[in-house]
N, C-alpha and C positions, 0 to 999 in steps of 0.2 A: 569372628577375621577383624583383629585386631585395628583399631583404627590411633591412629599418629598423626594426622592433624588439628591443628590448633580448634579449641572447642569450643563455639557461641552457645550460650543458652538466652534463646528468646522467650517472651510473655505469655498469655496463652489463649491470645488473641493471634499469633504469630503462627502457636501450633494448633489452628482452628484451619488458619488462612492455606499452612501450610500443608493439612490432612487433607483439606478440602482439594485441594489440587494447584495450586496456585504456588509459580514456585520465585517468589517476590516476599523478602524479608527487607523491613525500613530501618535503618537505621535507630529510631527508638524503640524498637520492638527485641531489640540485643541486652538480656540483663545481666550478663557476665563474659566475660573471656578469659579464658583461662591455653594458657602460651603464647607465644607472638607471630605476627603473622606480615609478611609488606602486601600492601596491592596488589588482588592482581593472583593472589596465592589461592590454592584451595582451603578450602574450611569446613570441618561437622559443628550442623546445625544438632542444637540439642535442647528438646524441654524441659522445664522447672520437677518436671519427676526425671530428669537423664533420662530419659528414651531418644535414642535417635530417631531424628527427620531426615536426614542429605547431608548432602555437601556439592558445595556449590564457590563460588567465583566472591571473594571479598574487596568488598570497595569502600575504603572514609570516606571516602571524597562525595561519594554519593549519596544521593537520598535511599535505593535503593543497595540496602548493607550488602547486601547477598544474593546473587544468582540461583538456586538452586541447579545440579545436574541432573544429580540422581539419585532414587531413595535403593535402589539398592546396594547394600555393602557387602555388597562380594565386587563393584565393579571396579576397575585399577583401570586409571586415567593414561592410560599408556597411546602409543600410536592406531592401535586396531577396535582402542576405544574411540578416537575421534573419525580411521576411518567406518565403524560401522555408523557410528551417527550422521558422517554424511553420505554415506549408503541407501538406509532408511529413504531419508530427503530426495533425494535425486530415484532410486529407488520409484517412491511415489508421486514421480511428479510423471514419469515416463509411463504408472501405469493408467493417473485422470488422465491425463491430460495429453496421450494418445499424438495423434499428428502437429498438435500443436504446441512439442514439447521440443523446438525446435527455438524456440522465443516463450519464454516462460521464469517465475521467479523458481529456482531452486534450490533456496534455501530461504526460511521467511522468520529467524529468530528463535522466539519463543515456542512456537507452534514447533518449532522441529528438534525442540530442544540444543539449540545453536544458541544459547540466549544471546541477542546483540548485534548478531551476525547476519546481513542481508546481500544475498547473493543475484545478481539478472541475468538470466542468457538472450542473448541477442546473435541467436548462431555460433559465430566463432569467437565474440567478444563476453567475455564475464563483467559485471561491471555489480561493485562489491563498496562493504558500511558496513563499518563496526563498531558500535554504541558503547561494546564491554571490554574495559579494562585487563581481563583475563583472557579473556580472545584476542585481543590486540594483541597480545604476549606470545601468542599462540599461530599467529597468521602464518604467518609461514609454513609451518607444519600444515596449517590448513585446507591453502590450498595447493600447496605441492600432492599430499593427500585428494584434492578433489579434482584436479587437473588428470591427473595417472586415473581415476575412478572415470570420468567423463570417458579419456582415450581408449582407456584397456578393457573395459566393461560394456560399457555405451557406443562405443563406436563414432564418438563427435570430440573432435579435433579441438584442439582451445587455440585461436591465437593472439589473444593479449588476455590481461586480467587490468581491466584502471578502478581505482580503488578513487568513487567519491565521499569520502570523508571531511566533511564540509559542516555538517551538521553544530548547534550552538551546545548540543548533549553532552560531547564529546566532553566541552569546556566542561560540566561540571562536573562529568567523569574523571578529568586532570589527565584529559590526553590532546595532544593536538592537533586542530585541524588543518585541512588540506587536501589536495586530489592529484592523481600521476597515475600514470603504469606502475606496475607491481613489477619489479626488477623480478624474473626466476628463466634459467635457461631451459632455452628454446622458446622462448614466449617473446612478441615484440613489443617494443617501448619506443618506438618513431613511429607510429599513426600516424593520420588524419583528426582522432576522435569521434568521427562517424561513422555509421553505419548505415546497412539496409536489411531491411525483414519489412517480411510479410504477414501481416494478420485478419483472417477472413478476406483474404482474396484481395488486402486491399494494399498496397504497398507502399512503406514508410521509409523517409533516413533520420535514424536518431541518432542524436550530438548528446550522446554520451560523454561525453566531456564538461561537454555546456551547455546542455538541456537541464529542466528542473527534475529534480529526484536525480535518477540511476537515467535520466532519457526517455524515456518510455514511460506510461502508466499502465500495464500489461494485467492490472487487478479489473476492467471493462470490459475488457473482451469480449467477452460470452456476453454482457450487457447490451454492447453495441451490435451484436446478431441482435436481441432481441428487439432494439431500437429498429435495426433494416425490414423486420418482419412487417412491421406495421406503418412503411413510409412509401410503398408506391404510391404512385399520384401523387402523394401528396405534399401540401406546402407548410417546408420546415425551418425552423429558429432555429437555431444552434446555439447555444449562447454560453459562454466562457468553451470556448470551442478549442485553445493550444493548438492540440496540433492536430486537429482540424478533422479528428480521429469522429466519434458522430457522425459528423456532416459526410464525412466521402464516406459512412456506411449506411448513407441516407441516399445520398446520391446515383452510392453502385447498384442502389435495389428498385432502379426508378421510378425516384419524387420528381416530383413532375419542376420545384424548387428548392432550392437550400441558400439557404443565407447561417453565413456561420460567424459568429460575430466577438470580439472579443478586444481589453483595456491595450491590449500589450502590440504594437505593429511587431514587434518581431517574431511573435506566438504567431501572427495571422498573415507573419512573409514565408513564416514554416508552412501555414496550412494549404497555403496558395501555390506554394512549389509543390508541396505533398499531391495535390489535386492534377498541377502540368501530370507529373510521374505516374497518376492513372488515367489521363483522358478525360476525364471529368471537370478540369477548368470551366467550360461551354457550359455547366449546369449545376457551377453554383454564383456564389458573390458574398464577398469579405468585409465586413464593415466594421472600422476601428470605435466603439462606442464601449461609455460605462452602461453595464447590461439594467440594472435599476433603472436609469435615466431611460433608456432605450423605452424601457416597457412604459414606462407613467407614459412618454412620448408618443409611443403609437395608440396607446390610448385616448388621449386626450385630443388625440390629430383623426378622431376617429374609427378605431379597430384598425384591422390590418386584414390580409387573407391567411394570414397564417394560421393552420390545422391540423399543427406538430409542433410544441415549441420542446424543447430538451433544456434542461437545467441543472450542469454537471459544473458546480461553483467551487472553489476552494474553497480548503474547512475552512472554516467562519472560528473556529474555536481550539484551542493546540492545548486548553486548558480545562480544569474544573471551573471556577473561578468566574471563568467568559463563558458559559454556560447560557445565559440566559439571553446573553447578549446577543448571542448565537440566533437563540432560538427567535426573538424577533428577525433577525436580518433573515434567516431561511422563511418564515414567514412573510414577510414584507414582497421578498419575491415570488413567490406563490403563485402570493395571493395576486402579484398582478396581472400573472402569467396566467393563472385561473379568471379574472378578467377577459381578458386579449382575447383566451379564446371561442370560437362559436359553441353553441350547445351542439353533443359529437364531437367536439377537437380532440386529439390527444398530448397527454404532459407523462414528461417524462422528466423523475427526477430524484436527485442524490444528495446524499453528505460523506464526506470521506473522513469526519471527525470519530475516534472511538468514543467521545468525549459526550457529542450527541446520538445517546442510546438510541436504541429502534421504534423506544416507546414512547420515548419522546418530544421520538423526529412524526411521528402517526400524530403523536395530538396538536404538532405542529402543525401539518396535514390537515387536521380535522378543522382545529382556527383557523385556519386558513381560505377555507374552504365553506365553511361560514359567513364568513366576512366577505366571503366573494359571491355569497349570494349559490353558489354551485351545488351538486352534489358529487361522491369521487363513485366511480366504477372499478373499483381493481382490476385489473389487467394479469398481472403479474408482483410479485415482490421478490426481490433476488437479492444478493448480495453480492461481496467480492469472488471473481472465479478463485479454481480448487488450486490453483500452486500456490495462493493465501489464505491457505487453512483458516480455520477456527477448531483451535482448541477449548472446546466444553472446562468453563471456569474459571478459562484468563479471559478475561471480556476486554483486554487492551488488543487481543487479536481479531475480533472482530470490530471492525470499523466501517466497511463501507456498505451503505445501505439508499436499492434503489428501487423506486416502484413507475411502474408503469401503472395508467390511467387514463378511462375518458372520462368527460366534462359532460355533465348531463346538469 
């Protein structure tokens, strides 16, 4: 097939990366450009020896110069191509999520070969984020195809699409930031910005217009089930509770006592409302505090009766440059929790930053346990739920590390 796109030649380093399965080419890896293009266009990527590697979106504003879409020379990037990509993504979730298909991540960017695009489904509401210039230019077509696919092939009505394009990454990509309902014929644009979902039998109000990210963290779905299996009869301290999800799962599973802690008054109000929504308010208490200070104070004041601590902090690092500081932060908080727990107590701990690699996170836990003079008996090592698939050789798609331990 004759190549008609602008031609970018890349360095041997980029060639090795692309042949190894990674879909990004960085700006400094482009050694020659033949032809002209505008940001967001499709371009062809070639090796120094003239071998074609693939086709992708180009953007001079981004550190990622090219986001590769395909290494199939016969692909035509028409509507049929995009519909096929979307069908693969949705069909995968329909298979792996089963009865949880109603609330899941439908599109997870590079893991679905739809670079920079995120789509979360909360019943009949779709919440999206786009971090790729080329995808942004085609989003009207993509959203139309996705709605039609869900409605006609999967029998899933769509009431509205809400865009959460607030990330600073968009500015670096040369895109405007903002949020709001996406206008499309047949869809609503005057809703409250809130909806209700059920996950693991727990009902939540999702503030998809004003909450963090897309309004709810779907990636911990099955990790919450793992916590619930251990919670019956235990005294649970849920740190960084946010919407109260781990605490609610523990309470519903029969925990004797559940304390949900967050530094944000708004988060605690949301967690408390979710407890009321599920009839669990009488079995939970809510505490506004800095978790680092709280764990220190509890230990200083003679310990506590908590025998199950859950640590689900926000990402301590969003850059490779701050990994060491993040390591120290994770170590400090895990060490404090280990010292506070009685022998035989349980610890759930996680990191949601892909910069904090799994081997580094495990090394941190080993150091924390040594400093706390305890041993860790691993119950489970888990990751993000399968609607956030991990694409091998693309480490950016593997970000959530979750471990359950008994402290002995």
